[in-house]
C-alpha positions in Angstrom: 88.6 68.6 138.4 91.3 68.2 135.4 92.2 72.0 135.7 92.6 71.4 139.9 94.6 68.2 139.5 98.3 69.8 139.8 97.2 71.4 143.0 95.8 68.3 144.4 98.4 66.4 144.0 101.1 69.2 145.4 98.8 69.1 148.3 98.6 65.4 148.5 102.7 65.4 147.8 103.4 67.7 150.6 101.1 65.2 152.9 98.0 67.3 153.4 94.1 66.3 153.0 92.3 67.7 150.1 88.4 67.7 149.9 87.0 67.7 146.4 83.7 67.6 144.8 82.8 64.4 142.9 82.5 64.8 139.4 80.8 61.9 137.5 78.8 58.7 137.8 81.6 55.9 137.7 81.1 55.8 141.5 77.1 56.0 142.1 75.6 55.2 144.3 78.7 55.8 146.5 79.5 59.3 144.9 76.8 61.5 143.3 78.0 63.7 140.6 78.3 67.3 141.7 76.6 66.4 145.2 78.8 64.6 147.1 82.5 65.9 148.7 85.3 63.3 149.2 88.3 63.5 151.2 91.6 62.5 149.4 94.5 61.9 151.8 98.4 60.8 150.9 98.8 57.3 150.0 101.5 54.9 150.7 100.4 52.3 147.8 102.1 49.3 149.8 99.2 49.6 152.2 96.6 49.7 150.1 93.8 46.9 149.9 91.2 45.5 148.0 87.9 47.8 148.7 90.2 50.8 149.0 89.1 53.9 147.0 91.9 55.7 145.3 92.5 58.7 143.2 94.9 58.2 140.5 95.9 59.4 137.1 94.8 57.4 133.8 97.7 56.8 131.1 96.3 59.8 129.0 96.7 62.2 131.9 93.0 62.3 133.2 92.3 62.0 137.0 89.9 59.7 138.3 88.6 57.8 141.8 87.6 54.0 141.5 87.6 51.0 143.7 90.6 48.5 144.2 89.1 45.4 143.1 92.5 43.4 143.1 96.1 43.7 143.0 99.1 42.7 141.0 102.7 42.9 141.2 103.5 46.1 140.4 100.0 47.6 140.7 96.4 47.0 141.1 92.9 46.3 139.3 90.4 49.3 139.6 87.1 49.4 138.7 83.9 52.4 138.9 81.5 51.1 141.4 79.0 51.9 138.7 81.2 50.5 136.0 81.5 47.1 134.4 85.4 47.0 132.8 88.5 47.0 134.9 91.5 49.1 134.5 95.1 48.1 135.4 96.8 51.0 137.0 100.6 50.7 138.2 101.3 51.7 141.7 103.1 54.9 140.5 100.1 56.2 139.1 97.9 56.1 142.3 98.4 59.4 144.2 95.8 59.6 147.2 93.2 57.7 148.6 89.4 58.3 149.7 89.4 58.5 153.7 85.9 60.1 154.1 83.2 61.6 152.0 79.8 63.5 152.4 77.1 61.8 150.6 74.5 64.8 150.5 74.4 66.2 154.0 75.5 63.0 155.8 79.2 62.3 156.5 81.0 58.8 156.5 84.5 57.7 157.1 85.9 55.0 155.3 87.0 52.9 158.8 83.2 53.4 160.0 81.5 49.9 160.6 78.5 51.0 158.5 80.5 52.0 155.4 82.3 48.6 155.7 79.1 46.5 155.4 78.4 48.8 152.3 81.6 47.9 150.8 81.2 44.0 151.5 77.6 43.9 150.2 78.2 45.8 146.9 81.5 43.8 146.1 79.3 40.4 146.9 76.4 41.6 144.7 78.7 42.0 141.2 75.9 39.7 139.4 73.5 41.9 140.3 75.2 45.3 140.0 75.6 44.3 136.5 72.1 43.7 135.9 71.2 47.2 137.8 73.9 49.0 135.7 72.5 47.7 132.2 68.8 48.4 133.0 69.9 51.9 134.3 71.4 52.7 131.0 68.7 51.2 129.1 66.1 53.0 130.8 68.4 56.2 130.6 68.3 57.0 134.0 72.0 57.6 133.5 73.4 60.6 132.0 76.2 59.7 130.0 77.2 63.1 128.4 79.5 64.4 130.9 
């Protein structure tokens, strides 16, 4: 995805949607590496809310898709669904918002009631998520070498 990032950013800046293939494990189980596709849309950072999933650039220049878990005056606190650490990201680095995705063959819109229920459940299950993630890594169920 890093090679395509300038093209993705250009499309988003022109107000166009972009569909990309998920890469990495940080957004499991919502997005699976090299299997699922997500649609990125241009974003107005003033209208982002907790639980939105965004496309952003880290300070080191890499591009990532993570969920908004909190806000602060100048930006957002982001975290992957399959991660335990949070990341503070200024609004200026948020480049797009995930508006839909294809999980295997099934398509989801991020405004669908079923998706919203999933997000509420996932956000409320942080304790059990930590247990699940820790066990997954210990059991070798997650490929950490990307």
